[in-house]
C-alpha positions in Angstrom: 0.0 0.0 0.0 1.4 3.4 -1.0 0.6 6.5 0.9 0.6 9.5 -1.4 1.7 12.8 0.1 0.5 16.0 -1.2 2.2 19.3 -0.5 -0.1 21.5 1.6 0.1 24.3 -0.9 -1.9 22.0 -3.4 -4.7 21.4 -0.9 -6.7 24.6 -1.0 -3.7 26.9 -0.3 -3.7 26.1 3.5 0.1 26.2 3.8 0.4 29.6 2.1 -2.3 31.1 4.4 -0.7 29.7 7.5 2.8 30.8 6.4 1.4 34.3 5.8 -0.2 34.5 9.2 3.0 33.2 10.8 5.0 35.9 9.0 2.6 38.6 10.1 2.9 37.5 13.8 6.7 37.3 13.5 6.8 40.8 12.1 4.5 42.2 14.8 6.7 40.5 17.5 9.8 42.0 16.0 8.2 45.4 15.9 7.2 45.2 19.6 10.7 44.0 20.5 12.3 46.9 18.6 10.0 49.4 20.2 10.8 48.1 23.6 14.5 48.2 22.9 14.2 51.8 21.6 12.3 52.9 24.8 14.9 51.3 27.0 17.7 52.9 25.1 16.1 56.3 25.2 15.3 56.0 28.9 19.0 55.5 29.6 19.9 58.8 27.9 20.3 62.0 29.7 20.7 62.6 33.4 19.2 60.0 35.7 17.7 60.9 39.0 18.5 58.6 41.9 16.1 55.8 42.7 14.1 56.8 45.9 12.8 54.4 48.4 9.1 55.4 48.8 8.9 54.8 52.6 11.8 57.0 53.5 12.3 59.2 50.4 16.0 58.3 50.7 18.5 57.2 48.1 19.4 53.5 48.7 22.5 53.7 46.6 23.9 56.5 48.6 22.7 54.6 51.7 24.8 51.6 50.8 27.9 53.8 50.4 27.2 55.4 53.7 26.9 52.0 55.4 30.3 51.1 54.1 31.8 54.5 55.1 30.3 54.4 58.6 31.6 50.8 59.2 28.2 49.3 60.0 29.4 46.0 58.7 31.9 45.7 61.6 28.9 44.9 63.9 26.1 43.8 61.6 25.4 41.4 58.7 23.9 43.5 55.9 22.8 42.0 52.6 24.5 43.5 49.6 27.3 45.1 51.6 30.7 43.5 51.0 32.3 42.5 54.2 29.3 43.2 56.4 29.0 39.8 58.0 29.6 40.4 61.7 27.4 39.1 64.5 28.1 41.7 67.2 24.8 43.3 66.5 21.7 41.8 64.9 21.6 41.1 61.2 19.9 43.9 59.4 18.3 41.8 56.6 14.5 41.9 56.4 14.4 45.0 58.7 11.1 46.2 57.0 9.3 43.1 58.3 10.3 43.5 61.9 8.1 44.9 64.6 10.7 46.8 66.6 13.9 48.7 66.0 16.6 48.0 68.6 14.0 46.1 70.6 12.4 49.2 71.9 10.9 51.4 69.1 8.0 50.6 66.8 9.4 50.0 63.3 8.7 53.0 61.2 10.8 55.1 58.8 10.9 58.0 61.2 11.9 55.9 64.2 14.6 54.1 62.1 16.1 57.4 61.0 16.1 58.7 64.5 17.6 55.5 65.8 20.4 55.7 63.3 21.1 59.3 64.4 20.8 58.9 68.2 20.3 55.3 69.3 21.0 56.2 73.0 17.9 58.4 73.0 15.8 55.3 72.5 17.9 52.9 74.6 20.6 54.4 76.8 22.3 51.0 77.4 22.5 50.0 73.7 25.8 49.0 72.3 24.9 50.9 69.1 27.2 54.0 68.9 26.1 57.5 67.9 27.7 57.7 64.5 27.1 61.4 64.0 24.8 60.9 61.0 22.9 63.8 59.5 19.2 63.5 58.9 19.8 63.0 55.1 22.4 60.3 55.7 20.1 58.5 58.1 17.3 58.7 55.6 19.5 57.2 52.9 20.7 54.4 55.1 17.2 53.6 56.2 16.2 53.5 52.5 18.9 50.9 51.8 18.0 48.8 54.9 14.3 48.8 54.1 15.0 47.5 50.6 17.2 44.7 51.8 
Protein backbone atom coordinates (compact mmCIF):
# COMPACT_ATOMS: atom_id res chain seq x y z
CA UNK A 1 0.00 0.00 0.00
CA UNK A 2 1.43 3.37 -0.98
CA UNK A 3 0.60 6.53 0.87
CA UNK A 4 0.58 9.50 -1.38
CA UNK A 5 1.70 12.75 0.14
CA UNK A 6 0.45 16.04 -1.17
CA UNK A 7 2.16 19.33 -0.45
CA UNK A 8 -0.14 21.52 1.64
CA UNK A 9 0.05 24.27 -0.95
CA UNK A 10 -1.85 22.02 -3.39
CA UNK A 11 -4.72 21.43 -0.94
CA UNK A 12 -6.70 24.61 -1.00
CA UNK A 13 -3.74 26.90 -0.25
CA UNK A 14 -3.68 26.09 3.49
CA UNK A 15 0.06 26.20 3.78
CA UNK A 16 0.43 29.57 2.12
CA UNK A 17 -2.26 31.12 4.36
CA UNK A 18 -0.66 29.66 7.48
CA UNK A 19 2.77 30.84 6.39
CA UNK A 20 1.41 34.34 5.79
CA UNK A 21 -0.19 34.46 9.24
CA UNK A 22 3.04 33.24 10.84
CA UNK A 23 5.03 35.88 8.98
CA UNK A 24 2.61 38.60 10.13
CA UNK A 25 2.87 37.45 13.75
CA UNK A 26 6.66 37.30 13.50
CA UNK A 27 6.79 40.83 12.06
CA UNK A 28 4.53 42.15 14.83
CA UNK A 29 6.66 40.48 17.51
CA UNK A 30 9.80 41.97 15.99
CA UNK A 31 8.18 45.42 15.86
CA UNK A 32 7.19 45.19 19.55
CA UNK A 33 10.69 44.03 20.51
CA UNK A 34 12.33 46.86 18.58
CA UNK A 35 9.96 49.40 20.16
CA UNK A 36 10.79 48.08 23.63
CA UNK A 37 14.50 48.23 22.89
CA UNK A 38 14.17 51.82 21.64
CA UNK A 39 12.28 52.85 24.79
CA UNK A 40 14.93 51.26 27.04
CA UNK A 41 17.73 52.87 25.07
CA UNK A 42 16.14 56.32 25.17
CA UNK A 43 15.33 56.04 28.86
CA UNK A 44 19.02 55.46 29.56
CA UNK A 45 19.92 58.75 27.87
CA UNK A 46 20.25 62.00 29.74
CA UNK A 47 20.68 62.62 33.41
CA UNK A 48 19.16 60.01 35.67
CA UNK A 49 17.67 60.86 39.02
CA UNK A 50 18.54 58.62 41.95
CA UNK A 51 16.09 55.85 42.75
CA UNK A 52 14.15 56.80 45.88
CA UNK A 53 12.76 54.36 48.41
CA UNK A 54 9.10 55.38 48.83
CA UNK A 55 8.86 54.76 52.57
CA UNK A 56 11.77 57.03 53.49
CA UNK A 57 12.34 59.19 50.43
CA UNK A 58 16.03 58.34 50.75
CA UNK A 59 18.51 57.21 48.12
CA UNK A 60 19.38 53.52 48.68
CA UNK A 61 22.54 53.67 46.56
CA UNK A 62 23.89 56.52 48.64
CA UNK A 63 22.73 54.64 51.75
CA UNK A 64 24.79 51.60 50.78
CA UNK A 65 27.90 53.78 50.37
CA UNK A 66 27.23 55.43 53.74
CA UNK A 67 26.87 52.02 55.40
CA UNK A 68 30.32 51.10 54.13
CA UNK A 69 31.79 54.48 55.13
CA UNK A 70 30.28 54.38 58.64
CA UNK A 71 31.56 50.83 59.21
CA UNK A 72 28.16 49.32 60.00
CA UNK A 73 29.40 45.97 58.73
CA UNK A 74 31.87 45.72 61.60
CA UNK A 75 28.91 44.93 63.88
CA UNK A 76 26.09 43.82 61.56
CA UNK A 77 25.43 41.41 58.73
CA UNK A 78 23.93 43.50 55.92
CA UNK A 79 22.79 41.98 52.64
CA UNK A 80 24.50 43.46 49.60
CA UNK A 81 27.31 45.14 51.56
CA UNK A 82 30.67 43.49 51.01
CA UNK A 83 32.35 42.46 54.24
CA UNK A 84 29.26 43.20 56.35
CA UNK A 85 29.00 39.78 57.98
CA UNK A 86 29.59 40.41 61.67
CA UNK A 87 27.37 39.13 64.46
CA UNK A 88 28.15 41.68 67.20
CA UNK A 89 24.79 43.34 66.54
CA UNK A 90 21.70 41.81 64.93
CA UNK A 91 21.63 41.11 61.20
CA UNK A 92 19.88 43.92 59.36
CA UNK A 93 18.34 41.77 56.63
CA UNK A 94 14.54 41.94 56.41
CA UNK A 95 14.36 44.99 58.67
CA UNK A 96 11.15 46.20 57.03
CA UNK A 97 9.25 43.13 58.30
CA UNK A 98 10.32 43.53 61.93
CA UNK A 99 8.05 44.88 64.62
CA UNK A 100 10.67 46.78 66.63
CA UNK A 101 13.88 48.69 66.01
CA UNK A 102 16.56 48.03 68.59
CA UNK A 103 14.01 46.05 70.58
CA UNK A 104 12.41 49.25 71.89
CA UNK A 105 10.91 51.44 69.15
CA UNK A 106 8.04 50.62 66.81
CA UNK A 107 9.37 49.96 63.32
CA UNK A 108 8.67 53.05 61.22
CA UNK A 109 10.78 55.06 58.80
CA UNK A 110 10.88 58.01 61.20
CA UNK A 111 11.94 55.87 64.16
CA UNK A 112 14.61 54.08 62.11
CA UNK A 113 16.07 57.39 60.96
CA UNK A 114 16.06 58.74 64.54
CA UNK A 115 17.57 55.47 65.84
CA UNK A 116 20.37 55.72 63.30
CA UNK A 117 21.13 59.30 64.37
CA UNK A 118 20.77 58.91 68.16
CA UNK A 119 20.32 55.31 69.33
CA UNK A 120 20.96 56.16 73.00
CA UNK A 121 17.91 58.43 72.98
CA UNK A 122 15.83 55.28 72.50
CA UNK A 123 17.86 52.92 74.63
CA UNK A 124 20.61 54.39 76.84
CA UNK A 125 22.25 50.98 77.36
CA UNK A 126 22.45 50.03 73.69
CA UNK A 127 25.83 49.04 72.28
CA UNK A 128 24.94 50.92 69.07
CA UNK A 129 27.19 53.99 68.92
CA UNK A 130 26.09 57.46 67.89
CA UNK A 131 27.73 57.71 64.46
CA UNK A 132 27.12 61.44 64.02
CA UNK A 133 24.85 60.92 61.02
CA UNK A 134 22.88 63.80 59.54
CA UNK A 135 19.16 63.48 58.89
CA UNK A 136 19.76 63.03 55.15
CA UNK A 137 22.39 60.35 55.75
CA UNK A 138 20.10 58.47 58.14
CA UNK A 139 17.28 58.68 55.58
CA UNK A 140 19.51 57.20 52.86
CA UNK A 141 20.74 54.38 55.12
CA UNK A 142 17.15 53.63 56.16
CA UNK A 143 16.17 53.50 52.48
CA UNK A 144 18.85 50.89 51.82
CA UNK A 145 17.98 48.82 54.88
CA UNK A 146 14.26 48.81 54.08
CA UNK A 147 14.97 47.55 50.56
CA UNK A 148 17.16 44.68 51.76
